[in-house]
N, C-alpha and C positions, 0 to 999 in steps of 0.2 A: 504494499500500500504506500503511496506517496505520502511524503512528510506532511503536505499540505492538507490532505484528506484526514490524516492521522489526527493532525492538530484540531481541525474542525471537530471531528467526532468526539474527541477526547474533551474538548471545551464544553460542548453541549451536553455529551453523554454523562459525563462526570458531574457536570452541573445539575442536571436533572436528578441523577442519584442522590447527590448531595441534598437538594431541595427536598426530595422524598423522604430520605432518612431523617433530615432535619425537622421536617414537619411531624413525623412519627414521635419522635423524642420531645418535641415541643408540646405536642397534645398530651403526651404521658405526663411531662412536669406540670402542666396547666391542671390536669385532673387530679394528680397526687397532692400538689401543695395548695390548691385552691387559688382564689382570685388575689388575695393579699400577698401569698407567698409567690405567686407568678409575678406580680407588680415589683415586689422586691427584687426578684431575679433579673427583670429586664431594666429596672433602675441601675443594677450593677452592670449589666451589659452595655447600657448607654453610655456610663461613665468611661468604660474601657474603650468603647469605640471612639471617644474624644481623645483618650490618651493615645490610641494608635496614630490617630492624625498628628499629633505633636510629637510622636517618638520617632517618626520617619518623616520629616518635612520635606518630601520631594527626593530624599537621598536614594531611595529605592528606584524612582524614575530615572534619575541621572546614571544609577548603577546598571540599570538595563540599556541605556544608551551606550554606555562605555563597554559594556561586554558585546553588544551588537557590533560595534565599530571596531572591536578588538584592539582597544587602546591599552596596551600593557597586558601583563600575565594575570590569570586568575587569582592567584593566592594574595598578592599585595592588596587587589582590589577588594576581595572579600574580607580581609583583615581590616582594612581601612574603613569600609563601610559598616561592617559589623560593629566595630569599636565606637563609631559615632552614634549608632543606634543604641548600643548597651549602655553608654554614658548618659544618653538622654533618657532611656528607660529607668535608669537608677534614680535619676532626679525626679522623674514624673511619679514613680512608685513612692518615693518618699513623700512628696508633697500631697499626693491623693490619700495616701494613708494617714498621714498627719490631719489633713483636713477633715477626714471622716471622722476621727475621733474627737475633734473639736467642734463640729457642727452638726453632726448626725445624732440625734437623741436616742433612737432606737438602737439597742445593742445588737441585736439580729442583723439589722440592715448595715451597720456600721462594719460588721465583720464580713458581710457578704461582698461590699465594695471593696474592702481590703484584700479579700481573697481573690476577686477578680482582678484587681490592680497588679497582683503578683504575676498574672499571665503576661504582662507586658514584658517581662524579662526574657522568657523563651522567644517571644516575638522578636526580639532584637536579632537572634541568631536564625530567623527563618530566612532562606535565601530563594524564594520563589522568583525574585527580580532577576537572580542570575541565570535560572532555566528559561525565563522568558527571554532574555537577551540571546541564549543559545538555541531559541525557538523549540524548546522541548515542552510544549504545553501538555503532552500526555503525562509527564512526570509530575507537573503542578497539579493537574486534575486527580491523578491517582492518589497523591498524598493527601490533597484536601479530603478526599473520600476516606482514606485511612484515618485522618484525625477525627472525621465526623463519626465514623465507626467505632473507634476507641472511645469517644466522648459517650456515645449511645450505650455501649456495653458498660462503661463504668457507672453511668447514671442508674441503669436498670439494676446493675449488681449491688451497687452501695445502698440504693433504696430499699432493698430487702434487709439490710442490716441495721438502718437507722432511718427515722423518718425527717432527719435534719435537712433544712434548705441548705446547709453548707455543702452538701454531696455534690450540688450543681457546680459551683465555682471550681471546687477541687477537681472534678472531672474534666472541667475545661482546661484547667491548669495542665493536667496530665496529658490530655489530648494535644495541648500546644508543644509541649516538650517532645512528644512522639512525633509530631509534623516536623519540627527542627531537626531533630536527630535523623529521621527518615531521608529528609532532603539532602544532608550532608553525605550519608551513605549512598544514596542513589547518584550523586555528584562523582563519588569515586568509582562507582560501578559503571558508569556510563561513559569513561573516558573523558569527563569534564573535570578531572581531579586537579587539586591544586598544583602538583608538580608537573602534569602531564599536558596542561593546557598550552596550546600553540597560539601565537598571536602575530600580528603584523610588526608589532614592536616588542623588543626584549621585555621581560617581566620586570627587570630592574628599573626600567625606564618610568614604570608607574610610580615608583616612589617619588619622582619629581612632582607629582601632583600633591600639592600641600593640602592640609586640613582647611586652611582658609579657602583655597581654590575649590575644593569639593563643596563645601557649605555655601560658597558664594553661587555656584551653580544651583544647588538645590533648594536652598532657601526661598528664593522667588517662586519656585514651582510648588513648594510646600505650603507658602502663605496664601498662594491664589487657591490651591486645593482646599484648605481650611476654610476660607471665606466662601468658596463655592458651596461646601457642605452646609454651611450656616444658612445661605440663601435657600438651599433645597429644602432644609427642615424649618424655615421660618414660617410658611404660610399657616401650618397646623397650629403652631404656637401662638400666632396672631389671632386666628380664628378662636382660639380659646379665651383669648383676652376681649375681643370686639364683638363675637358673635355667639352662636349657640352650639350645643354639641351636635344638633342636626347639621348644621352647615359643615361642621367638622367631618362627620361622618359621609356626607355627599362628596366632600372635596377628598377625602381619603379614598373612598371607592373609585372615583375617577383616575386618581393619580396611582393607585395601585396597578391598574391595567396599563398604564403608561410605563411604570417602572419595570413591569413584566416585559414589555417590548423592548425595553432599553438593554435586554440581553445582547442585542446586536453591538451595543456600545462597547460591551466587555470584549467582544470579538475584535473589535477595532483596537484596542488596548492590547490585547494579548497577541494578535496576530500582524496588523499593520505596523504598529509602532516599532518593534524590533527590525522589521524588514526595511522600513524607511530609514531609520537610524543607520543600519548597515550600509545601505546604499550611499547615503550621504558621504560616508568615509570612504568606501571602497570603489563605488560606481555611480558617482555624481551625475553622470549623464543619463542614468535610468530612472532618476528620481521624478522628474516630470511626468513620464509615462505611468509609473506606479501610483502617483497621486491622482492623476487623470482617471485611471481605471477604478481606484477606489472610490473617488466621487462619484463616478457614473454609476457604478454598481449599486452603491448605497441609495442614490437618487432613484434609480430604478425600481429598487425593493421598497423604499420608504414613502414615496409619493401615493402610489396606490393604497397603501396601508392607512395613510392620512385620509385620502378621499373616502375609502371604505369606511373608515372610523367615523367621520363626520355623518355619513348616511345611516350607518348602523349603530350608532352611539347608545342611543335610548334602549333598543331591544337587547343589546348586549349587556348593558347594566341590569336590565330586568332579569336576563337569563343567568347571570352570575350571582347577583346580590339580592335579587327579588324586587318586588314592585314598590317597596317603602322608601327607596332612594329617588325622590321626586326630581332634583335638579342636577343630579349627577350626570345624566345624559348631556346637558347642555356644558356641563364643566369638561366632560370627556371631549366634546367637540372642540373645545379651545385647547386643552392640554395635549391634544394628539399632535399639534404643530409644536409644542414644545419638544416632544419626541424626535420630530423631523430635524429641528434647528440643532438639537444637541448632538445627534450623531454626525451630522455635517460639521458641526463645530468641533467634535472630537477629532476628526480627521485633520483640520486645518491647525488645531492646537498642537497635536503630536508631530506635524510637520515642522512647526516652529521650534519645538523642544528638541527633535532630532537633529535640526539643522543649527542648533547651538544659539538659538534666539529665545531661550527661556526668560530672560529679563524682560523682553518686549511682550511676551505671552503673560507674565505675571502683572505687568503695568496695566494691559488691557483687562484682564480678568479682575484685579482689585479695583481699578476705577469704575468699570461698569457695574460690579457687583455692589461697591459702595453705594452708588446713585440708586441701584436696584432696591436695596434695603429700605431706603427712604421713601420710595415710590410705593414699595410693597405695604408698609406701615400706612400709609395715606389711603391707598386703593382698598386695603382691607377694612380699614375702619369706615369707609364711606360705602363700598359695595359688596363688603363681605366676601364670600367665597368666589363670586364672579370675578370682583376687582383682583383677587389674588391670582386667579387663572390667568386673566388677560395679562397682568404684569409679568408673570412668569414666562409665558410664551413670547411676549414681545421683547422682554429682557434678553432672552436667549436668542431671538432672532437678530436683535442688534448686535449682540456679541459675536454671533456667527459672521455677520457681514463685515465687521471689523477685522475678525481673524482671516477672513477670505483676502481681504484687501491686503493684509500683511503677507499672506502666502504668496500671492501674485508677484509680489516684489522679488521673491527668491526662486519661485517655481512658476513659470509659464504655463497656463491653462488657456489654450485658445479655442478648441473645438467644443461647442455647446450644442451640437446637433441633437444630442440624446435627449435634451430637455424639452423639446417640441415633440419628439415621439412618445416620451414618457406621459406628457399632458394630454396628448390626443387619445392614448391608449386608456388612460385613467379616466377621461371623459366618456368614452365608450363603454367602460366598465360601470361607471357611475349610473348611465341611464339604463343599462341592463339590469341592475340590482335594485333601482330605486322601488319598483312595484314589489320586490320581494323583501323589502327591509324588515318586516315583522317576522319573517322566517330566516333569521341571521345565518344558519348553518347552511341552508340552500343557496342563500345569497353569496356567502363566502366562496363556496365550490363553484357557481357559475361565474362570479367575479373573477376568479384565478383564471379560469378557462377563456374568458373574453379579453381579459387583460393581457395574457401571454400570446393569444392569437393576434391581437392587434399590435403588440410589441413586434412581433415578427413582421407582420404586414408593413409597418412604418418604418423596419429596418432600425428598431431601437436595440435589437439583438441581431448580430450578425453571424455568419459562418465562422469568421474569426474568433469570434467570442467563444463559440462552443469548442472550437479547436484549442484555444487557451485554456479554458477550464478543464478540458479532457487531459490535456498534457500535464496539469498540476494537480488533478484530483483523481484521475483514473490509473 
């Protein structure tokens, strides 16, 4: 099997298995420990999620770029990045544990937060970024599944011994240690070992990259990522202040469908980013073709999803969540364009980072996100969930446009003929499924057939595309 096919199957196959197993263990935890216990556990997870953002502020992204570009040997790169992450992890762990004992009244919740905080330590030794740079997505997926499996077994086993909530963060810590250790073992077994890694530059040369240089490259990316996550989670928080739980429920229902579709965004990060980073270093003349192809394929796949999502939003909401989510359909019609802008924005953002323009990427993300936060507050206060949805979609669209403008400065994209073919095919699909909108399953199946047929007719997909995909996937 070709490496591209193996990576795609691994990414989505292991991700599906992880989500399924995670759902099972989450349901078990929720039923075993009740609403209060489940809430306490998720509070600890939320704290850990923010710790992870600060414990690796873009260092892993820069590390992936360096591995892809083969800038230096493997050993000094892994030592340097792991050391930076471990120092940050120790500091964060000390701060969070101290704060939990100072500000959390509940003894049980205090210890849950402290136990989850300890998992940031093995996280520092986790080298997924290394395998991403080597384009070994199968190893990443396999080890993520192993960690989830270990966590599941530990929870079920320990729950039989004691009903304590502490077994959940303890199990998570154990699974984090197993994941970090398994990745190091896999690295040595797959000839990506510390002493055998071959590079374009001698491994000693990587020592010339100082700590200051590494952090100066990674911190802009990390700060931009932290701010982007704040923006992403802000609407629900603001709705809790300015609106009702009903509005939160409607917005959450619509956004969960969008976040599910954003699995495509994960593929861009794991598959496209290391590819484009390597080409910037080794074959810069190939970069424009790779970027054009990525934009084209994403556009061909995402636009019909958006058009179909607008038409089928209400029946899809009712099918998945029930008829009680009155305005969720309208919110989905708006947020579906957030999905389109996000995945296109991801391509442009990773091109900038791969091309060494991380400071420009950071400046764009931080400036637009800062304005977006202010607008979100006002829009949510005045128009509730509708205002939040419109602001999120519009803000992402503006950011995508600015990123595209920056990418055009370093990568020329001149052929846009695929845009008209995609729009014409999507319009034909929309007409064909409109009358079937209250039968979403039939509408989706017929829509796919009509869209693909028109795409071939309007030459949105050519024989060369099929040959290209066959060469890389079959």
